[in-house]
C-alpha positions as CSV (number, residue, x, y, z in Angstrom):
1,Q,0.0,0.0,0.0
2,V,1.0,3.6,-0.7
3,Q,0.4,6.2,2.0
4,L,0.0,9.8,0.9
5,V,0.1,12.8,3.2
6,E,-0.7,16.3,2.0
7,S,0.5,19.5,3.6
8,G,0.8,23.2,2.8
9,G,-2.8,24.2,2.7
10,G,-4.1,27.2,4.5
11,F,-5.7,30.6,4.2
12,V,-4.5,33.1,1.6
13,Q,-6.0,36.2,0.0
14,A,-6.8,36.4,-3.7
15,G,-3.8,36.8,-5.8
16,G,-1.5,35.1,-3.3
17,S,0.4,31.8,-3.6
18,L,0.6,28.5,-1.8
19,R,2.7,25.4,-2.3
20,L,1.2,22.0,-1.5
21,S,3.3,19.0,-0.8
22,C,2.5,15.3,-0.9
23,A,4.8,12.8,0.8
24,A,4.5,9.2,-0.3
25,S,5.5,6.1,1.7
26,T,6.2,3.8,-1.2
27,R,9.7,2.6,-1.9
28,S,9.1,2.8,-5.6
29,F,7.9,6.4,-5.8
30,S,9.5,7.0,-9.2
31,A,7.3,4.3,-10.7
32,Y,4.1,6.2,-9.9
33,A,2.3,8.8,-11.8
34,M,1.1,11.5,-9.4
35,A,-1.9,13.8,-9.5
36,W,-3.8,16.5,-7.6
37,F,-7.6,16.7,-7.4
38,R,-9.8,19.1,-5.5
39,Q,-13.3,19.2,-4.2
40,A,-15.1,22.4,-3.3
41,P,-18.2,22.4,-0.9
42,G,-21.3,21.2,-2.8
43,K,-19.3,20.3,-5.9
44,E,-17.9,17.1,-7.4
45,R,-14.2,16.2,-7.2
46,E,-12.3,17.6,-10.2
47,F,-8.9,17.0,-11.7
48,V,-6.3,19.7,-11.2
49,A,-2.9,18.5,-12.4
50,A,-0.8,15.3,-13.1
51,I,2.7,14.3,-13.7
52,N,3.9,10.9,-15.0
53,W,6.6,8.7,-13.4
54,I,9.4,10.2,-15.5
55,G,8.3,13.7,-15.0
56,G,8.2,14.5,-18.7
57,S,4.4,14.4,-19.3
58,L,2.3,17.0,-17.6
59,D,-1.5,17.6,-17.6
60,Y,-3.4,20.5,-16.2
61,A,-7.1,21.4,-15.9
62,D,-8.0,24.4,-18.0
63,A,-9.1,26.3,-14.8
64,V,-5.5,26.2,-13.4
65,K,-3.4,26.2,-16.5
66,G,-0.8,29.0,-16.4
67,R,-1.2,29.5,-12.7
68,F,-0.4,26.1,-11.1
69,T,2.7,24.0,-11.6
70,I,3.1,20.4,-10.6
71,S,6.5,18.9,-10.0
72,R,8.1,16.0,-8.3
73,D,11.3,15.1,-6.4
74,N,11.7,11.4,-6.6
75,A,14.7,11.5,-4.2
76,K,12.3,12.9,-1.5
77,N,9.3,10.8,-2.5
78,T,7.4,14.1,-2.8
79,V,5.1,15.8,-5.3
80,Y,4.4,19.5,-5.2
81,L,1.7,21.8,-6.5
82,Q,2.8,25.4,-6.7
83,M,-0.3,27.6,-6.8
84,N,0.0,31.2,-7.9
85,S,-2.5,33.9,-8.6
86,L,-5.1,32.2,-6.4
87,K,-8.7,32.9,-6.8
88,P,-11.7,32.4,-4.5
89,E,-12.9,29.7,-6.8
90,D,-9.8,27.7,-6.0
91,T,-11.1,27.2,-2.5
92,A,-11.3,23.4,-2.0
93,V,-9.9,20.4,-0.3
94,Y,-6.9,19.3,-2.4
95,Y,-6.1,15.6,-2.6
96,C,-2.9,14.0,-3.7
97,A,-3.2,10.7,-5.7
98,A,-0.9,8.1,-7.1
99,N,-1.2,5.4,-9.8
100,P,1.4,2.9,-11.1
101,V,3.2,4.3,-14.1
102,V,0.3,5.9,-16.0
103,I,-1.8,9.0,-15.5
104,T,-5.4,8.1,-14.9
105,T,-8.7,9.8,-13.8
106,T,-9.2,7.0,-11.3
107,P,-5.9,6.7,-9.3
108,R,-5.4,3.7,-7.0
109,Y,-4.2,5.6,-4.0
110,W,-5.4,8.8,-2.3
111,G,-4.3,11.1,0.5
112,Q,-6.6,12.6,3.1
113,G,-6.6,16.1,1.7
114,T,-5.5,19.5,2.7
115,Q,-7.8,22.6,2.9
116,V,-7.1,25.6,0.7
117,T,-9.2,28.7,1.4
118,V,-8.8,31.8,-0.8
119,S,-10.5,35.0,0.4
120,S,-11.6,37.8,-1.8
């Protein structure tokens, strides 16, 4: 099993920045594609960003493209989500997810989530 723990969430005003981190317990972190999803109150979970195991293939939701950047440090078993120019509509619980090798909309492993609140 892969344990995922998110951190870095918090309160920020519109236009500000946050960096989320996701630490993975697996001994084979480099073999996993990693992704971020989010879920706002009263809304369905939505895809945010993903990075494949080699780090050369990236995917972003249109709503965050140009503002968010996903990256990974395989030596630290950690994936990051740098969030800039935050908007109130970015407010949500952000979830880290992992899947062997390939990016998928239904990842095998999920973290518990970290709250991001953006004030206007």
